[in-house]
C-alpha positions as CSV (number, residue, x, y, z in Angstrom):
1,M,-34.5,-38.8,-5.5
2,V,-31.5,-36.7,-6.5
3,S,-33.4,-33.4,-6.1
4,F,-34.6,-34.4,-2.6
5,A,-31.0,-35.3,-1.6
6,R,-29.8,-32.0,-3.1
7,F,-32.6,-30.1,-1.2
8,L,-31.6,-31.9,2.0
9,L,-28.0,-31.0,1.6
10,I,-28.8,-27.3,1.0
11,A,-31.2,-27.2,3.9
12,T,-28.7,-28.9,6.2
13,S,-25.9,-26.5,5.1
14,L,-28.1,-23.5,5.7
15,A,-29.1,-24.8,9.2
16,I,-25.4,-25.3,10.1
17,I,-24.5,-21.8,8.9
18,L,-27.3,-20.2,10.9
19,F,-26.4,-22.4,13.9
20,I,-22.8,-21.4,13.8
21,N,-23.5,-17.7,13.0
22,P,-27.0,-16.8,14.1
23,S,-26.4,-13.1,13.3
24,A,-26.3,-14.1,9.6
25,A,-30.1,-14.6,9.7
26,K,-30.5,-11.0,11.0
27,S,-28.8,-9.1,8.3
28,R,-31.8,-6.9,7.4
29,P,-31.3,-3.2,8.1
30,I,-32.1,-1.8,11.5
31,L,-33.7,1.5,10.8
32,V,-32.8,4.4,13.0
33,T,-34.5,7.8,13.4
34,N,-33.2,11.1,14.7
35,A,-35.1,10.4,17.9
36,D,-33.2,7.1,18.2
37,I,-29.9,9.0,17.6
38,K,-30.9,11.6,20.3
39,T,-31.6,8.8,22.8
40,M,-28.3,7.0,22.0
41,C,-26.3,10.2,22.1
42,S,-27.7,11.1,25.5
43,K,-25.9,8.0,26.9
44,T,-22.5,9.1,25.6
45,E,-19.9,11.2,27.4
46,A,-19.9,13.8,24.6
47,H,-23.6,13.9,23.6
48,S,-23.3,17.2,21.6
49,L,-20.4,15.7,19.5
50,C,-22.4,12.6,19.0
51,L,-25.5,14.5,17.8
52,R,-23.3,16.5,15.4
53,L,-21.7,13.4,14.0
54,L,-24.7,11.2,13.6
55,T,-27.9,13.3,13.0
56,N,-29.2,12.8,9.4
57,Q,-26.2,10.7,8.4
58,A,-27.6,7.2,8.0
59,N,-30.9,5.4,8.2
60,D,-29.5,2.1,9.2
61,L,-27.9,1.4,12.6
62,H,-25.2,-0.7,11.2
63,E,-24.1,2.0,8.8
64,L,-24.3,4.6,11.6
65,A,-21.8,2.5,13.6
66,M,-19.3,3.0,10.7
67,I,-19.1,6.7,11.3
68,P,-17.5,6.7,14.8
69,L,-15.6,3.6,13.9
70,Y,-13.8,5.3,10.9
71,L,-13.3,8.4,13.0
72,A,-11.7,6.3,15.8
73,L,-9.5,4.6,13.3
74,K,-8.3,7.9,11.9
75,S,-7.9,9.4,15.3
76,A,-6.0,6.5,16.7
77,S,-3.6,6.5,13.8
78,Q,-3.0,10.3,14.0
79,T,-2.6,10.2,17.8
80,R,-0.1,7.4,17.6
81,Q,1.9,9.3,15.0
82,A,1.9,12.4,17.2
83,I,3.5,10.5,20.0
84,S,6.8,9.8,18.3
85,P,8.0,13.4,18.2
86,L,6.9,13.8,21.8
87,I,9.1,10.9,22.9
88,R,12.1,12.6,21.2
89,Q,11.2,16.0,22.8
90,A,10.8,14.6,26.3
91,K,12.7,16.5,28.9
92,N,13.4,13.6,31.3
93,Y,13.1,9.9,31.9
94,K,9.5,10.0,33.3
95,E,8.2,11.9,30.2
96,T,10.0,9.5,27.9
97,Q,8.6,6.5,29.6
98,A,5.1,8.0,29.8
99,Y,5.1,8.7,26.0
100,A,6.7,5.3,25.2
101,L,3.9,3.6,27.1
102,C,1.3,5.8,25.4
103,S,2.8,4.7,22.1
104,Q,2.3,1.1,23.1
105,N,-1.2,1.8,24.3
106,Y,-2.1,3.5,21.0
107,S,-0.7,0.6,19.0
108,E,-2.9,-1.7,20.9
109,A,-5.9,0.7,20.7
110,L,-5.4,0.9,16.9
111,D,-5.4,-2.9,16.7
112,S,-8.6,-2.9,18.7
113,V,-10.2,-0.5,16.3
114,K,-9.1,-2.5,13.3
115,L,-10.5,-5.6,14.9
116,A,-13.8,-3.7,15.6
117,L,-14.0,-2.9,11.9
118,L,-13.7,-6.6,11.0
119,L,-16.2,-7.5,13.7
120,L,-18.7,-5.0,12.4
121,S,-18.4,-6.4,8.9
122,K,-19.2,-9.8,10.4
123,H,-22.1,-8.5,12.4
124,D,-20.4,-9.7,15.6
125,Y,-21.8,-6.9,17.9
126,R,-20.7,-8.5,21.1
127,G,-17.1,-8.7,19.9
128,L,-17.4,-5.2,18.5
129,R,-18.5,-3.9,21.9
130,V,-15.5,-5.6,23.6
131,A,-13.1,-4.2,21.0
132,A,-14.5,-0.6,21.4
133,L,-14.2,-0.9,25.2
134,S,-10.7,-2.2,24.9
135,A,-9.6,0.7,22.8
136,V,-11.1,3.2,25.4
137,V,-9.3,1.5,28.2
138,K,-5.9,1.8,26.3
139,A,-6.6,5.5,25.6
140,K,-7.5,6.2,29.2
141,A,-4.3,4.5,30.4
142,C,-2.3,6.8,28.1
143,G,-4.3,9.9,29.3
144,V,-3.7,9.1,32.9
145,R,0.1,8.8,32.3
146,V,0.3,12.1,30.4
147,A,-1.8,13.9,33.0
148,T,0.1,12.5,35.9
149,F,3.7,12.5,34.7
150,I,3.8,15.3,32.1
151,N,1.1,17.9,32.0
152,P,-2.5,17.8,33.0
153,F,-3.2,20.5,30.4
154,S,-1.2,19.0,27.5
155,P,-2.8,19.5,24.1
156,F,-2.1,15.8,23.5
157,L,-4.9,15.1,25.9
158,Q,-7.4,16.7,23.5
159,K,-6.4,14.1,20.8
160,N,-6.7,11.4,23.4
161,G,-10.1,12.6,24.5
162,D,-11.4,12.8,20.9
163,F,-10.4,9.2,20.3
164,K,-12.1,8.1,23.6
165,N,-15.3,10.0,22.5
166,Y,-15.5,8.2,19.1
167,C,-15.0,4.9,20.8
168,N,-17.7,5.7,23.4
169,I,-20.1,6.7,20.7
170,L,-19.4,3.4,18.9
171,W,-19.9,1.5,22.1
172,V,-23.3,3.1,22.7
173,I,-24.4,2.2,19.1
174,T,-23.1,-1.3,19.6
175,N,-25.3,-1.6,22.7
176,R,-28.3,-0.6,20.6
177,L,-27.3,-3.1,17.9
178,L,-27.2,-5.8,20.5
179,E,-30.7,-4.9,21.8
180,Y,-32.1,-5.4,18.3
181,T,-30.2,-8.6,17.5
182,T,-30.8,-10.4,20.7
183,S,-34.5,-9.7,21.1
């Protein structure tokens, strides 16, 4: 009688865990080939960069997502650090404001990327996709300000573009992860 009650308790607990977090049941690796990578990269804005970063790097789609995620984290942090001297070097109020708003955008983008890292570890691919998209939106807002109010050829825009590309690659991988986990 005690062993049946114990079994029932364990089975009920497992059912509750899987009901609350259905992705926990799907933790097996999702294998990926170079052909899959080529298909995913064709859907990005920087497909040659994507191919260079991802080809022959990982066999599992979840692990593959970590590559652009860590690059985005590093890029966002470096870009945010690069903004402070630009604020001090600004020549007028418009430039100061544009860079100050960019600094705020990149703080929020960095928070989104950190959240994406947490969501990836929890296999929350829907949340991960939203976090990646949020980071891109923040970077785009910064890029528009710099291009409009300061200089459309600013070297800063290259850093901004790199960050957006990493997030875009992550977003495409996340879409593929969702295809596998919702089917």
